[in-house]
Every structure is written in structure tokens, then in C-alpha cells.
N, C-alpha and C positions, 0 to 999 in steps of 0.2 A: 169598461176595462177587463180582459180574460185574465183571470188567473189560474194555471194551471195548479192541479192538486197533486201535493208530492208526498209521497209515504216517507216516514221517519224510521229507521230502525237503528236500534241501541246497541253501542260499541262494547263488549265486553271488556276489553281493551284497556279504553280511559275510564271504563266507567268503573273499574278497580282501584283508578288512582285517587289518591286524596282522603286515606284513612278510613274508607270504606264509607265515603259519603255517597249519596245516591244522586241518579241522574233527574234532572228536573226540567222542564219544560219553559222558557220564556219568551216573549215576544222580541220577534228580531230587534224591533226599534229601540231595544234596551242595551243593544251589542254595540260596541265600538273595538277599536283596534285599541290593544293595551300596550302602554309605554314601556310594560317589562318584555315585550315580545323582542327575542335575543337577534330576529333576522330584521335585519336594517335594507336590505335589496329589496325590491320590490319583486313580487311571487310572479312567475310565467306559468303558461296556459292555462289561463284561468276559463275562459271561452270554452275549451275542450270540456273542463271541470264541471261548469254551470250547466252544460248538454248532458253531461252523465247524470247530475244530480237532477235534471228533469224527467230524464228517462227510467232513472232506478232509485230515486230517491235520496234521502240524506242517510247513508248507513252508519255515518259514526256521527258521534258527539262532539261538541266542541269545549274546550277547557276554559275557564272563564274565572277572575277573580273583583271582586268589588272594587269600582273605582274610587279614592277618597274625595277628588275633588268635586264630584259631582252633588248638583244641589237639588236634583228632583228629587219626588216623592221617592220613587223606586229609583236605587241610584243603578248610574251605568254599570256594565259589566265588561272589563276590558279583555277580550281576547286574546290569551297566549299562546295558547296552542288549536291551531286551527286556520293560521291569516288566510290561507289559500280558499279553501270553504267558505269563508266569511267574504273575501272579494268576490268569489262565485255567487253569492246570494245578494251581494252588492248589485252585482251585474244585471242578475234577473231582477230586482226589484226596478232597477232604472228601466228594462226591458218590459215591465209592468205585468210580471209574471207570478210574483209573492206580492204580499201588503206588507205593512210595518206590524200587523198583527200575527204574523206568519208565526208558527210555534216553532223554535228551534231547542233539539236535545241539551243540553249544558252540565258540565259537572264543575261546580263552584269550590275553589280553592283558595287557600290566603296566598298573600303576596309571596312569599318564601317559596313554595310550593309551586307557585306560576312560574317563576324561572327556570326551575327545575323541569317544570314540562313543558315549557316551550323549548328549551334546550335539548331534550329526548326527543320530542316530536320532528324537530327541524333537522336533526342528526339522522334519525331512521328513516325519513321520508326523500323529500328533495336536498341534493348536498349542498350543506352551508356556506358559505363563504368564510375562510378563516378567520378573518376580522370579527365577525358575527359569534364566531364559536368561542373565541379567546375573550370577547367581550362578555359574554355570559359567562365565562369560568370566572371570571374578574367580579360580577355581581353576585355570584354566589358565595365566594369569599369575602365580600363584604358583608353580607347577610350574616358572616359567622359561622358559615361551613369550610371545615379545615379542607387541607389539600387533600390528607387521606380519603376524607368523605366524597370529595367529588371525584378522586380516581376510584372508588369504589361505586360509585352511582353508574359512572359512564363506561366502568371498564377499561379503564385506561391505564397505564403506569403513572406513578406521582410525578416522575421526570416529564411526561406528555403534559401534564398540568401545569408544572412548574414553568415549561416552556411556554405556553399560551399564555401564562399570567405575565412571563416576559416581554410577549407582543401585545397585551393589553395594555400594557407601560407606555406604548408610543404614545407622543403626541396626537391629541384628537385630531389634527391638521393632517399629522402622517397615516393614522387610523382610516382617516376619509378617502386619502389617495388610493391606501392598500384595499379599500373596498371598492372602489373604483376603477382599481386594474391599473392605476397609472404609479406604481409601487410594487413591485414584486415582493413575493414571500422572502426568497433569499436575502433581497438588499434589507427587507425588515429585519430579520435577523442579525444583521451587523448593526443595523441603527441600535437595535435594543441592549446592544452593550454599553451605550450610554444611558445613564440614571434620570438625567434629568432633561425635561423638555427642550427647554431652550437649546443644549447642546447638539440634542438629536438633527433640530431643525435647521441649525446652523450647518452642521456638517451636511445636509441633502440640501440647501439652498447655495453652500457653497459650490457645488458642483453643477456647473452649468452644462456641460456636456456628457450625452450617453455614456462615454468612456469613464469618467471620473464618477459617474453612478453606478460604476460595477462593483460587485460585493467587495473584491479585493481593494479597490481603489478607497472604498467607503470604510474599511478598515483600518487602512493606514492612515487615512486624516482623523479617525478616532484615536488611535493607537500610537502614535509617532513618536512619541516621548516615554513609550512602555516597552516592557519586554514580554515577548510570547514565551507563556510558560511549557508551550507543547514542542517550541523550538530551542530554547535557550539551555546549553548545557547545564549551568549551573542550578537553574530554575529545577531540571530534571534531577541534578542530584542532590539539592535541598529539598524539593518538595514544596508543592501549593499550602498543604496543612502546616506542616513548620514553618514556613514563610508568615501565614497569617498568624498563628499562634504569638510570633515574636511581634506582633502589631504591626506587620506589613498590611497594605491593601491591594485586593486581586480585584479586576475588573472580568467577571466571572462569563466565560462563553457557554451557557448552558447547552446550545443546539451542536455541539461538538462530543464524541463520547470518549476523547483523548482525557486519561486519569489527569494531567497538568494542564488542562483546557482554560487559560485565563490570561490576563494581562498583569506583569507586575510594573508597578509605579515607581517603587523606592529599589533604585538601582544597588545603592549603598548599603541597605541592610542585606539585601541579597547576598552581596559580595562577601560582608562579616559572617554571616552565616555559615558559607561556605569554606571559608576560611577556618571558623572556627572548629566545622566538623572535620575539615583536614588535620588539622594542631592534633585533635584526637587520634585520629587514625596513625599519623606521622609517631606518635606517641609508644603506640602498640610495636609499630616498625621496630622501631630503636631499640625496643628491647629485645631484638633477636641479636644484637651484639655490633652493629655497623659503625663504623666511624663519624659518619654523620647522615642526616637525612633531610630533604628537602621536601616542600608543599608547592605546588603551581597550581593557581587555577584553571590554568590550561595547559595541554600536553606540547610542549614544543619539541619535536624531534630536532630540529636543528640544534639544541642546546645539549641533548642526550647525546649527540653526535661528538662532542666536541671529549667525551669519556671513553675511557678503554672499559673492556668488562674482564672481571677477572673469572677464572677457570670455575665451572661447577659441576657436580657430579648427578647423577639421578637416583636416590634410593629406592629399594622396592616398597610398595605399598604392604601395610599390612591387610589381616583378611576381611577387617571391619571398613578400611579404606578400600579393599578392592570392592567388595560389597556397594558401598556407599557409590563410588565412581561407578558402578555396572549399573546402578538405578539412574544416575544423570545420565547416562550412555543411551537407556532405554528411554527416557524420558526425550531425549533429543531425536531418536529415531523414531518414536511416534509423534514429535510434533514436524518432523519431515514427511512424514508419510502422511500426515493431516492434509499439508500443503500440497502434497503430491494429488492426493486423492480429491482435493477441491479443483486443483486443473483437470483432473481426468472425469471428474462424475459432474460438473456444471452443465446445466441443460437449460436454463433460461436466461437471465441478464446476469452480468457480472456484479458481483457483490463487493463493490471495493472495501466495505467497511470488515467483511469476513475475510477477505484476502490480506488488507494490514494488519490483524489479530493474529490468523495463522502465522503471518512473516515474521510479527514482533515475537512471538510464542517459540519460534525456531532460532531468532537470534539469541533471546535469554537463554534458553537451553544451551546451546552452542558455547553462549560465553559461561555459562558455569561449569560444564566440561573444561573448559580451557583453564578456568580459576580453579578448579579441583587438583587438575593437574599439575599446577604451579607449585603448591605444597611439597613434591616430591623433588624440586630441586634444592640440592644443599650445596653449601661451600665450606671451605676450609675456616677454622677458626681465626688461623693469623690472616690470611687473606681481608677476611671481613674487619679486621683492625685496620686496614689500609683503604677500605673502599666505603661506600654508602648507597643509599636506594633514593629515588625519587618519586613520591607520592601526588598524582596529579590526576585532573579529572579530564577525560576525553571527550570528544563530540558528541558522543550520545550519552554524555552524563554520569559514564559509569568511573569507577576509581580504578587507575592504572597503577599499579606498582610496577616500579624496573629498578631491580636489587642487582647490587655486584658490581657498580658504576666505580671506578677509578679514574682521577684526574691525570690527565697526559699534556707535556709538553705540547704547544701548538706550533708546528713551523709552517712555513711559507705554503708548502702543498696542502697541509691539512685546512688553514683558513681560506684557499682558494677552495676545497671542497666544501669548507662547511658555508661558504660566501655560495656558492652555487646551490648547494642544498636548501639555502634558507630561501634563494630565488625561487626554486622550482617549487616549493611549500608554500608560498606567499602567494604565488601564481597560479597554483592548483583549482581547479573547477571542481567547486563540492555542491553538486547540485542536489536538491532536495530530494529524496528516496521515492524511487519511482517503481511502479509495478512492473516488473518486467514482462517483454511478450511471450515468452515459453519460460515453464517453470524448469528447475534444476534437473529433474529425471527425463524432462522432455530433452533437453539441452544436451544432456549425456549419449542419450539414447542416438541424437541425430548427430553429434560429434564422433561416435562411434562408428559410423557409416562412414563420416569424411576421413577419418583413420585406415578404415580399409581399404578406400580408394586410393589413397596416396600410397598407402604399401604396395598393392597390385603394380600400379604405376611406376614406383620406385624400383620395384626388384625387376623390371624388364628394362633397367637404363641403368648399366654399371659406371658408367662414368659420372652421372650425377649422385649415385649412391655413394662414391667414393668421396665425390667433392664435400656431400653432407656430412661422413663420418669425420673425415680432417677439419670440417670447419668445426666441429663437435671438440675433436683432439687439439690444436693448435692453439686456441688459450689457453689450454691449461697446460701445456709442455713450454709455452715462451708467456711464463706468467709477466718477466718483465716488460713484456711488448705489450701484452693484453690485460696485465693485471687490474687496469684500473678502471675497465669497461665492465657493464655488467649485461651480459647476453644470456637470453631465455631461448633453448634450444626445445627441438621437438621430437630426437632421439633421446632415449634412456641409454647412456654407453655403459652403465656400470655392471652386468648387462642384464637388462629386462625385457622379456616379450609383453607385448598387451593383448596377448589373443585370449586369455579367461576374462580378462575386463571386457573386451569389447563383445563376449556372450551374455556377460551377466548384467551388461546397462542395455543391451538392445535384444530382446527376445525373438524379434524377427531378423536377426542376424544371419540364419542359415540360410535366408533366400535371398541374401544380396549376391549379386554378382561378382560383386568384387570379391566377397568372402570365397565364394566356389572357385572362382579364378585361384586364389591364393592359396588355397586350404588344397588343389589341386598340385601347386608350384611345392608343397610341402612334402605330399603323399610322394612325388616323383626325387625330391632330396632324401628322403625317408630311406627311400629303396635302395638308392646309391651310395649312401654313406655306412660305414663299418658299425656293428652291433657293439662294440666293445670301444669304450673310450680311451682303452691305452694303446688302440690301433689308429686313432682319428689321427695324430700328427703324421705319422709315418704316411697314410693314405692322403692326405693334402700335400705331402712334399712330391705325390707322384702324378697329380693331376697336372693337365695343361693350362694354360693361360684363360681360355674360354669358361672352362668348368669351374677355375678359380673365380675369375670375374663375376660369374652370374651367382653361383653360391654365395658371394661376398655380397652382391645387390641385396638377393634374399632375406641375410641375415639382417643388413641394417634396415630393409624395409619392415622387418618383425619388430625392430625395436621401437620404432614411430607408436607413439601415443599423443594424440591431439582433443583426448574425450575432455570435456570442459563442463561443469554446471553452471555457465552463463554463457551469453552471447558477447564476448569482444574479441580483441584483435588476437592472434595466435599464431607463434612462429611457425606452426607447419604451414601456414600460408604461404611464408617464403618459398618453403619447397613445391608446394602446390602451383604457384604462378611459375616456378621453373619449370615444372613439368607440363604446363599450361593443359593443369588436370581439367575436364568437364565432368562436374559431377553428376549431371542429368542422367549420364550414361549408367551410372551405377546406384542412384536413387531415384524411386518414384514415390509420389504422396497416394499412401495407401489408407484404406480403414485402419488398419491394424498397424500401419506405420508412424501414424500422424492424427490423423483425425480424430481418433479418440481420446488424444490426450491433450485437446484445446475445448475451449467452449464454443458450444453452437455460434455465437455470434461471431467467432473467427472464423467456423468453417464458411458461415453465408459470406462473410465479406471476402475471404479467398477466393472463393468460386466467384463472386458477384466482379470481382477485381481481373479476372483471369478466363471466366469462360463469360459470362454475360450477367446483366442484372436480372434477366429473365430466368435464367437457371438459378439464381441465388435466390428469388422468389419461391421457386418450388419448393427449396428446402427450409423454407424460413416457418412454414408451418407443421413440419415434421417434427415427431421425435428424435433427441440428439441421435441414437444409434443409426434411426432410418438416415437423419441427414448426413452420418459419418459415410455408409454405405453409398448413397447417393452422390456425394461429392467424389468418392474415389471414380465408380463410372464417369464422372466427368472429368476429371482431374488426372488420371492416371498417364496419360499419354502428352499432358499439355507442357513438360518441359519445366512446370513450376517447382522453385525452392524456396523452403523457407529462409526468413532472413538470415539465422544463423550460417545457412549452409552457402549462403550469397555471399556473405562476408568474407572476403580474402585480403584485409587490413592485414600489415604486419606490425607487431610491435616497436614502440621507438626504441634504439638502441642507444641507451644512457651512457654515457661517458663524464667522468668526474676528474675533479682536479684538472693540473696542468703538468707538463712535462719542461724541464730545464734543458736550455738548448745552446749552451756554453762548452765549444768544446766539442762537438759532435762533428760525425763523419759526415759526408753526403747521403750514404744511405739511411743514417739515423736521422739527417735534417728532413729528407724526405718523408719516412715514416713519421716525424713528428708533425709535419706538414698537414698529413691527412689524417691524425689523432686531434689534432687542435681544428680542425675542419669539421670533424665529427664532434669536437664538443662546443663549438659553435652554434652549430645546426641544434645541438641538443638543446641549448640555451635559451635560443630563439623559438623553438618550439614550446 
């Protein structure tokens, strides 16, 4: 039998582990696999490692501990750190390249130290399976180590340790499935919501299809009789800590960063806590002098519709209030700037958690500004004696106080309006808040270009401009006919121009073909118009029809304002569709105008869908700035438009109430039929 001479070199790293113990040399025959080794999956790459040991020697010691069950004169030593090296030595023995007397350098430690040594080595070398790592954390805590100790030992947060212990609490059957990759980590996180093993296994075994074993479906199966603390308005309002302090049980979701991550079992207790807190708030509102104060655990707009609002005035804030309001506004602006910067500066993969954090911060800051501004609204004392207030909880779990409500008699028309309003409210789709494709700042930039394009097209069609203006004016003039319709408009008739807003929201506006053309028209009219205001009317009366119609069209076009912080149906689309506006004539995807303001993943996606997957692949390995420049080269003349500019949807024209048709003329009857048709369409929609 040929025995290969293998050199042994001491490893300073592992020699220093274990309270200053020294390296010892023991026969290979005394070694065995430790039952405390945290890695349960078989090691890989053993043949290559064995070859390395033959060529270069055993350059690192093993960490071992005495095995209590051993009955030999010299007890066996379990290898808790060095499993792959032990397996390589086993292979060399089977190949006849070493004997059982071969001396192996080891560091002998206690059992408690053995678990930590095994975990540290496995984490720092070959990536451990999550099931093994979680099991190791549990063994350490069972040895008496605190969560804080484990956290410091492995340089991870205490939450990471708590989550690992939650996974380790899965039943042994499920842990084996996880270790064998028959159960993935996301599924394990959901099953860990249940604290008892029978429930965990029952939910898993009852889900016989892959669809039912999706994390969302498993969560529903586990929590179907419970309330989601992160979604339920009452849970957000009360808070899980207050609910637990009152004796309520919460099934905690440690794998969510949401403050209210958990599931509430006692809905009655939650409702009582919310009601008690609302009563406290209502008592404070009652001291203001209202005739009545009502509380509601759900904000019902249909109920509020049955009340009139008494007149109010807005007082001037004090210096201290101005200063506090200025701070709140500054906080809101900072939150908005942070969210805009996230969209602009993101270079790698999208961070959904960070976006949600920034978006929630902006929502909270905006709500704080609105709530503070409400305190400046005042009511006359005599009016307050005839009116009241509602204190309710909105969909976000925030308190909404509606003051100045006065009961009114409900006639048939009002009843019809309330019924229709209630129908709309109950059938309104309230999807979960999703991350928008384009941020608020970019939406405003893009819709500013849309506004400029509509303006120049409208200025060139006086007949359409006249119709657009009349469309805006007639509902106000003929209020008896159109007073029960709500129509959003694209022009600001009172009269405002959107010129300054376009420049402030799109710093690349000066390069826009639409802007240049419209500014050219402005310069032309500026030269023609009289310089003094008191000469303007006389000048207008002297002009012929062509001059008047074209100047009229320009002025109407200048009032168009379609800038919006979000991508949704906009009334300007009705005008754009009438004009058959082609936005590709006025906007092109450039680095400064678009690509610098979206994440790199979005750049790659757009180029891949518009140009080719190969072109997208070229950009994927670039820095964001280079990718944005490369995208401009490939996309400028592509005719591509972002979704917000492709969206030509027109807002629904909502008509509420109904008209009496007794004793009407033929003309009135025709008008009512049209209105009734609109109302039916609105209700069906």
C-alpha cells in the first residue's frame, strides 16, 4: 500500500479559537462526524479538495469536541468545523493514500463552542442551506445563548436571528422538505406564522396543487379567520401594541418590515378599542361648541352627503403657527424630493421596500400639512349650535374629522343622488396601493410636454378653440340644465396661462418643437398688440375676423393645462383626440428628458421592447449614466412614447340625481332624455 506523505501546516485563524487552546495532533482514526455539525446536506467538491491535500498538505486544522457516547479508551472526537476536509481524508483513506494513524491537527473545544465554530466556518466558506443555518441558531439559543449574543457573534441584526429562529420552529418534516428544496423559503416564511407543528403540516398537506401552495394562498389558509394588521384600517388606527396590551393575540409576521405586520384574532376587541378611542376624540371635538358629534369606525361618504355644510371662514395664522406650518411644508417638500431622487438616482435593481418607505413618508408629511391647515378654519358660534361634526376612521386608519354638518330635509332628487352615490361608493374598485411606473416629478415633466403640444395644435384651429371655450362656459351659464353634472376641464377660464408652470416642471422645455412654435406665435402677437391696456379694446374692435379668430385661438390655447403628477385619464385627452394630435412630432425619448429620471432596469426594458433584446443586453452592463446616453442614441427616432403620453383615456362624465319629466316641453323632453342616458351610462360604468 502506497502512503503519500502529506505536510500539515497550522492555521492561525482556527488555532486562536477556543479560549487559547493549542493545536494538538491526533490519529485520523479517532475522528468522526460531529452530531453538532450544523450542515446537514452532504458537502461537495471532495475529490478536488483531496487532490489539493495530496499536493499541498493539510493547511488548516479541524475543530473537534469529545463525543460523550464514545466507549473507547481514547474517546472519539467529533469534527464540528472541517467536514469537507474530513470527507477528503475519508476519500484518501479509501484510496490507500493515508492510514488511520495519520496525524491530523485539531483544536479541541467544548460542545457549546462546537456549535458556534461549526456555524461560523460553514457561513464563511461554502454557502449554507437556510434550513441548516436556522437550525444552528436554534441550537445556540437552546445552549443558553441570548439572541443578542448570537447577533453579535455572527454580526447580524437581532431581527435576522429572530427570523431564523422562526424558520427553525417549523416541524422537522417541513424542515427536511426545505433542506431538500421541496419547500422554498417564501413558503416556509408563511408556514412559520403558525406556532404549532400540526397546523403547519395540515396547511401544507391540504394544499395539494402548486397553485394552492403559493405563499399568498398558504397565508389565506392560515389566517382566513383573522384580520391583517397591515391592511385593516382599525388595526392601523389602534395599533398592534395597544391591542396586545388589552389582551389580544397577534400572530406575528416577523418577515415583514411593516409596523403593523401581524394577524389579529379578536375582531370584537379591536372594534371596542377603536370605538373607545374615537369617543375620547369626539369628546375633545364636542368642547368646540357643536350641537352634536357622531363617531364612526368607517368613513361613509354617502352618509355625509345627507348633510349641508355651514359657512366657514379662514383666520390668519399667528407667527408661531406660520413657523410650524412652514416646518411641516419643508418636511413634506423634503419627502417629495427624496422620492424624486429615488426615481432619478436608482442605478441597480429596484428597491420596493425603500420606495414604499419614501412614499409613505410623503403621504404622512402631506397629511400633516393638511391637518395643520384645517385648524385655521373657523365657524360662527350661532351656526355651530345648529350643526355638528363626524369623527371617523378612513381607509388608511387615520382620523377624519368633518365639521360644520347640518341636517337637511331629503327630497326625492336628493334621495336619488344619495342612492346613486352609495352605488358608486360600494362598487368603487379600491386596489392595493401599487408603485407607479413614473414618479410624480417625471409625470409633471412629461405632461408639460403634452400641454405644449396641445397648445400649438389648438392655436392653429380657431373653430375647435371656440368649441373648447364654449364647452367650458356653457355649463356655468346654463346652470339649470347642467348643474347636476360634474365636468372636469382642460382650460382654466378664470384666466390663467400655464406658460411659467411648463418651464418650471420641464427644464428641457426650451428644446421642445411645440414650445418653440408657440413662443413664435406669442412673439408675433406681442408685436401686433397695442402696448397700453387702455388701447386694447379699441384695437380689438378694429380687427377683421381672421385676426380676431386666430388671436382668440391663441389665447384659449394658452390656458390649456394638462400637467399632472400621476398617469390617469385627463380631460385634455378629449381635446387631443379631437385635434388628432400626434405627440411623436413634439416629444422624443432623450437622456435629459426621460432616461435620467427612471431606473436602469426601466431603461433596459424600454430598449429591449422597442429596439431589440441585443441592444438592451449592451446597456445592462453599463453604469446608469452611460446606459441613459446609449438609450438616447438607439431610441431618439423610434417614435416611442412613455405610457403617460400614450394614455388618451378621457375621464368619465359623472351625472348624478334625476330630472322630473312632468309638464315639460318637447325641447325639454329631448334634453332630459339625453341627460337620463348619461346618468344610466354613468351608473352602469
